[in-house]
Structures are given as C-alpha cells and as structure tokens.
C-alpha positions in Angstrom: -18.0 -32.7 29.6 -18.2 -36.2 28.2 -21.5 -35.5 26.5 -20.0 -32.6 24.6 -17.1 -34.8 23.5 -19.6 -37.5 22.4 -21.5 -34.9 20.3 -18.3 -33.7 18.7 -17.3 -37.3 17.9 -20.7 -38.0 16.4 -20.6 -34.9 14.3 -17.1 -35.8 13.0 -18.4 -39.3 12.1 -21.3 -37.8 10.2 -19.0 -35.5 8.2 -16.7 -38.5 7.4 -19.7 -40.5 6.1 -20.9 -37.6 4.0 -17.4 -37.1 2.6 -16.5 -40.7 1.7 -19.8 -42.5 1.2 -21.9 -42.1 -1.9 -24.9 -39.8 -1.9 -27.3 -42.7 -2.2 -25.8 -44.5 0.8 -25.9 -41.3 2.8 -29.6 -40.8 1.8 -30.4 -44.2 3.1 -28.6 -43.5 6.4 -30.3 -40.2 6.9 -33.7 -41.7 6.1 -33.0 -44.6 8.5 -32.0 -42.2 11.3 -35.2 -40.2 10.8 -33.1 -37.0 10.0 -34.7 -34.5 7.6 -31.6 -32.3 7.4 -31.7 -32.2 3.6 -34.8 -31.1 1.6 -34.0 -33.4 -1.3 -31.6 -35.9 -2.8 -30.0 -33.1 -5.0 -29.7 -30.9 -2.0 -27.7 -33.7 -0.3 -25.5 -34.2 -3.4 -24.6 -30.4 -3.6 -23.8 -30.3 0.2 -21.7 -33.4 -0.2 -19.8 -31.9 -3.1 -19.0 -28.7 -1.2 -17.8 -30.8 1.8 -15.5 -32.9 -0.4 -14.0 -29.8 -2.0 -13.3 -28.4 1.5 -11.8 -31.6 2.7 -9.6 -31.9 -0.4 -8.4 -28.3 -0.1 -7.6 -28.8 3.6 -5.6 -32.0 2.8 -3.6 -30.3 0.0 -2.9 -27.3 2.2 -1.5 -29.7 4.9 0.6 -31.5 2.3 2.0 -28.3 0.8 2.7 -26.9 4.3 4.6 -30.1 5.2 6.6 -29.9 2.0 7.3 -26.3 2.5 8.6 -26.9 6.0 11.0 -29.6 4.7 12.2 -28.0 1.4 12.0 -24.3 2.4 15.2 -24.2 4.4 17.0 -26.0 1.6 15.9 -23.5 -1.0 16.3 -20.2 0.9 19.1 -18.9 3.0 18.6 -19.3 6.7 20.7 -18.3 9.7 21.7 -21.5 11.5 24.0 -22.1 14.4 27.1 -23.6 13.0 29.1 -26.5 14.5 32.1 -25.3 16.4 35.5 -26.9 16.0 38.3 -26.3 18.6 41.7 -27.4 17.3 43.0 -29.4 20.2 46.7 -30.3 19.8 49.3 -29.0 22.1 50.3 -26.5 19.4 46.8 -25.2 19.2 45.7 -25.0 22.8 48.4 -23.1 24.7 48.8 -22.7 28.5 51.2 -19.8 29.3 52.1 -17.1 31.8 51.8 -19.7 34.5 52.6 -18.5 38.1 51.7 -19.7 41.6 48.1 -18.3 41.3 47.3 -17.6 37.7 47.7 -18.7 34.0 46.5 -17.9 30.5 44.6 -20.3 28.2 44.9 -19.5 24.4 42.9 -21.3 21.7 40.9 -20.6 18.6 37.5 -21.6 17.2 36.6 -22.6 13.6 33.5 -23.6 11.7 33.6 -27.4 11.7 31.8 -27.8 8.4 34.0 -25.4 6.3 37.0 -25.0 8.6 36.7 -21.2 8.4 37.5 -19.0 11.3 34.4 -18.6 13.5 33.8 -15.9 16.1 32.3 -17.4 19.2 31.8 -16.9 22.9 34.0 -19.1 25.0 34.5 -20.2 28.6 37.3 -21.9 30.5 36.3 -24.1 33.4 38.9 -25.2 36.0 38.6 -28.4 38.1 40.8 -29.9 40.8 40.2 -33.5 39.5 40.4 -35.3 36.1 36.8 -36.4 36.4 35.7 -32.8 36.4 33.6 -33.0 39.5 35.4 -30.6 41.9 34.8 -27.2 40.3 37.2 -24.4 41.1 36.0 -21.5 38.9 34.7 -20.5 35.4 36.2 -17.8 33.3 34.2 -16.3 30.4 35.5 -14.5 27.3 34.7 -10.8 27.2 33.2 -10.9 23.8 33.0 -12.8 20.5 36.4 -13.7 19.0 38.2 -16.3 16.8 41.3 -16.4 18.9 40.6 -16.5 22.6 43.0 -15.4 25.3 41.4 -16.1 28.6 43.3 -15.5 31.9 42.5 -17.6 34.9 43.3 -16.8 38.5 42.7 -18.1 42.0 45.1 -21.0 41.6 47.1 -22.4 44.5 50.8 -23.0 44.2 51.9 -26.6 43.7 48.5 -27.9 42.6 47.4 -29.4 39.3 44.3 -28.1 37.6 42.2 -29.7 34.8 40.8 -27.5 32.1 37.6 -27.8 30.1 37.2 -25.4 27.2 33.7 -24.5 25.9 32.7 -22.5 22.8 29.4 -21.6 21.1 28.0 -19.0 18.8 25.2 -18.5 21.3 26.0 -15.7 23.8 24.8 -17.9 26.7 26.9 -20.8 25.4 23.9 -23.0 24.7 24.8 -26.2 22.8 28.5 -25.4 23.4 31.3 -27.6 22.0 33.6 -28.8 24.7 37.1 -30.2 24.8 39.2 -31.2 27.8 42.2 -33.0 26.3 45.1 -32.4 24.0 44.9 -34.6 21.0 43.5 -38.1 21.8 43.5 -38.4 25.5 46.1 -36.2 27.3 44.1 -34.0 29.7 44.6 -30.2 29.4 46.3 -29.3 32.7 47.8 -26.3 34.5 50.5 -26.8 37.0 50.7 -23.8 39.3 54.3 -23.0 39.9 56.1 -20.4 42.0 57.8 -18.8 39.0 56.3 -17.3 35.9 56.7 -19.5 32.8 56.2 -17.6 29.5 55.8 -20.5 27.1 53.2 -18.7 25.1 53.8 -15.1 26.2 55.2 -14.3 22.8 52.2 -15.8 21.1 49.8 -13.9 23.2 51.7 -10.7 22.4 51.5 -11.4 18.7 47.8 -12.1 18.9 47.1 -8.8 20.7 49.3 -6.8 18.3 47.5 -8.4 15.3 44.0 -7.7 16.8 45.0 -4.1 17.4 45.9 -3.7 13.7 43.0 -5.5 12.2 39.5 -6.2 13.5 38.6 -9.8 13.6 35.8 -10.5 11.1 33.5 -13.6 11.6 34.0 -16.1 8.9 36.9 -14.3 7.3 38.8 -16.1 4.5 42.2 -15.6 3.0 42.6 -14.8 -0.7 44.0 -17.5 -2.9 45.5 -17.7 -6.3 42.8 -20.2 -7.4 39.9 -18.2 -8.9 36.5 -18.9 -7.3 38.0 -20.9 -4.5 38.3 -20.2 -0.8 41.3 -20.8 1.3 41.1 -21.5 5.0 44.2 -20.9 7.0 44.2 -22.9 10.2 47.7 -22.5 11.5 47.6 -21.7 15.2 49.7 -18.6 14.9 51.8 -17.1 12.1 55.1 -15.3 12.2 56.4 -12.4 10.1 58.3 -14.0 7.2 60.7 -11.0 7.1 61.4 -10.9 10.8 65.1 -11.4 11.5 66.1 -14.6 13.3 68.1 -13.8 16.4 68.7 -17.5 17.1 70.8 -19.3 14.5 69.8 -22.8 15.6 67.9 -25.0 13.1 64.2 -24.2 13.4 60.8 -25.0 11.8 58.7 -21.9 11.3 55.2 -20.9 10.2 53.4 -24.2 9.9 50.1 -23.7 8.1 47.4 -25.7 6.4 44.9 -24.7 3.7 41.8 -26.5 2.5 40.2 -26.4 -1.0 36.8 -28.1 -1.4 36.2 -28.4 -5.2 33.1 -29.6 -7.1 31.9 -33.2 -6.4 33.4 -32.7 -2.9 36.9 -33.3 -4.1 39.3 -32.2 -1.3 42.8 -30.8 -1.5 44.8 -30.1 1.6 48.0 -28.1 1.4 50.4 -28.1 4.4 53.3 -25.7 4.3 56.1 -24.6 6.6 59.5 -22.8 6.5 62.9 -23.6 7.9 65.5 -21.0 8.7 68.1 -22.9 6.6 67.9 -25.2 3.5 66.6 -28.6 4.4 64.8 -31.7 3.1 61.5 -32.5 4.8 58.6 -35.0 5.3 55.1 -34.9 6.6 53.6 -37.3 9.2 49.9 -37.5 9.8 47.3 -39.7 11.4 43.6 -40.1 11.8 41.7 -39.0 14.9 40.1 -42.4 15.4 43.2 -44.4 15.0 46.2 -43.1 16.9 48.5 -46.0 16.0 48.2 -45.7 12.2 50.5 -43.0 10.9 51.1 -42.0 7.3 54.3 -40.5 6.1 55.0 -38.4 3.0 58.6 -37.6 1.9 59.0 -34.4 -0.1 61.5 -34.1 -3.0 65.1 -34.3 -1.9 66.0 -30.8 -3.0 67.0 -28.7 0.0 65.0 -25.5 0.4 63.6 -23.2 3.1 60.0 -23.4 1.9 58.3 -26.7 2.1 54.8 -27.7 0.8 53.0 -31.0 1.0 49.8 -31.5 -1.1 47.3 -34.1 0.0 44.3 -35.2 -2.2 43.4 -38.5 -0.5 42.2 -37.2 2.9 38.6 -37.8 3.9 36.1 -34.9 4.3 34.6 -34.2 7.8 37.5 -36.0 9.5 40.0 -34.8 12.1 43.7 -35.4 11.5 46.8 -34.8 13.5 50.0 -33.9 11.7 53.6 -32.8 12.3 56.4 -32.0 10.0 60.1 -32.9 10.1 63.1 -31.4 8.2 66.7 -32.3 7.9 69.4 -29.7 7.2 72.7 -30.0 5.3 74.5 -31.1 8.5 72.2 -34.1 9.0 70.4 -32.4 11.9 66.7 -33.4 12.0 64.0 -31.4 13.8 60.3 -32.3 14.2 57.6 -29.8 14.8 54.9 -30.1 17.5 51.7 -31.9 16.5 48.9 -29.8 15.0 45.2 -30.8 14.5 43.3 -30.4 11.3 39.6 -30.7 10.6 38.8 -31.2 7.0 35.6 -29.5 5.6 32.3 -31.3 5.5 31.1 -32.3 2.1 28.6 -29.8 0.5 25.0 -30.8 1.3 22.7 -31.8 -1.5 19.1 -30.7 -1.4 18.2 -34.1 -0.2 20.7 -33.8 2.7 19.2 -30.5 3.7 15.6 -31.9 3.6 16.7 -34.9 5.7 18.6 -32.6 8.1 15.6 -30.3 8.4 13.2 -33.3 8.9 15.4 -34.6 11.8 15.3 -31.1 13.4 11.5 -31.1 13.2 11.2 -34.6 14.7 13.6 -33.5 17.5 11.6 -30.4 18.2 8.3 -32.2 18.5 9.9 -34.8 20.7 9.4 -37.9 18.6 
C-alpha cells in the first residue's frame, strides 16, 4: 500500500514540475533522470501547455464554485429555518384552567427577524424542580400553529411544577427555541390547586372561536394604511372593539404593538391601547438586558379612550418589555400587565448574507 502511495506522490510531483517549471528546466530534469517520455523538446512544450491549461481551468472552476456557494444563497431565494421568538411576559404566556391534576399553557410564536406570526410545532415540558432535572412529562402540540393551546395533565394536587416551552419550524423540534421564565427571571410555574382557576379560560375560548372562523396562515400580516409597508400585530390577544362592557370599572383594553421597518433600517414602533372611559395615559418600557433602566413617555393631556404611543428611537433586533398606564377623570390610575416586544432584525445586505452563508459552511464542515 505504501509503494502505491509513493508512486502517486511521485506522479503528482512530476506534474507540478511540468506545470510550474520552464520547458528547458523540465527537459534537463527529464534528461538527467534518463526518461525518454517525450520525443522532442517541442513535444514537451506542447504537453506542458495542455497541462497548464487544464490546471488553470480546474483552479478557476474551484474559485467559481466557492464564490457560487457563498453568493448564490444571497442572490436567489432559499427556504431557511427562521429563528423563533416566543413572547415571554406574564401577559403573553398564560397558565389557565388549573385544577388539582391539570392545566392549560397558552403562548404564541413569531419570526424573530421580522416579528411576523410564525406557525411552528411546540412542546411543553413539565419538571418538579427549578433546575429542570426531575422530568414529569412532555406534551406536544397537535400540529403547526401560531397560537398554541397545550393542555397538561398528570399533576398532583398541592405541588408546584416548572414549565419549559419549546418551539421550532422543524416537525421534530430540531434546533428549538426554549423559554422557561416570565420576563427576566421569574420561572414559569404551575401550582396544582383543588379548585379550577379560569384565569385564561376566556382567552382560550376567544382563540378557539377565532381559529374556527379563520384558518391560521403562516407568516400572515395585517394590512396597514402605509402603502408598501407591512404591519405586524404582536398583541397577545385582541378583543372585539364593539363588544359591550358588562363591568363598568375602569379598564385598559386591547393593548397592541405594530412594527414598521423602513428603508435604511429605520424602525418605528406603534403601541396602542383603549380604555373604557376617557383618560390620560403614559407608556413605560425597558430593555431586556437592563431590567433597572426604565423609560417613560407621557402622552398629550387630552382625555380619550384611544391611546397611541409612537417610538422611533428603539433599537432593531432587541427585546423590550412594556406596560401602559392611564388615569381617568376621577384621578383613578390603572396599569396594564407587562408585555414583551421583539423589534425586527435589520435587513441583511448582500455582504451580511455572504458572511452568514460562509459561517454556515464553516460550521457544517466542522472548522
């Protein structure tokens, strides 16, 4: 076996000499070795010319192949697995219908890069401990959906259970995005009680009614009055604006946020909400990576039932947490629950796509 390898190596060396050395130098080497492979000096030059053309063609083919691998995905549309974002505030991930042996986990999934609704497969895993080592059971969604309503059972009355939510576009949940806490660090927990608690029963009912009226379409967007722009509605759940209010107490309703990503990656975020009586209002928001720093925006003092805050200074590809507060004519102030918001990623340039594709190639070959 070693002799065969030696012969192959010797042959490669001779081809390299013929390719890169001059015809005169090769003639001397051949004469010195006592090889009569070529009939004449002109025969050697013609052979060397053909060999160089072949080597140059092979080299250019490799170069163009490498460039095509890098640039091709940037120039042509390709189906890629998108990054999943799971809104994780207590207003976004709901635990409801809790009884002594079961509960329901409700959440939604978005495309992290564009903040569009994204249909995924999802799984809820239940543990007995906060370190997620003592597994109780896993519960898988029945199919692809944007809003997931996953019932869990087999609980024991009086126990606390810790929840891990996973979601992926892959049907086997490969490369799944996971979340196990509300907001920054409060773990998602279920406390198994003896009586049914319907904290999100009405929300689940609305979701099921909405799904029965309209089929969920992956990547669906909501029309907007801005021509050529796309609006992404990321409110956890919406209520019917014309629905009569049975309770006359002061309330905040229908909190929503919309994202507009304009040219040059300029971002505009619109947060809107309603109150069931005229009120003034303000918006409070904070960064994901700095829970202590909180910004506050006070809206105009005119009392109204429709409130809108427009933000143009937020960063792209950043998670924010926000809540709204309103004060009615009687001086009563009410604050909403906290919501999470993922701003869209900036649009990739061709150089970003090339770099991203190159990283993927390097990762695939294990470098």
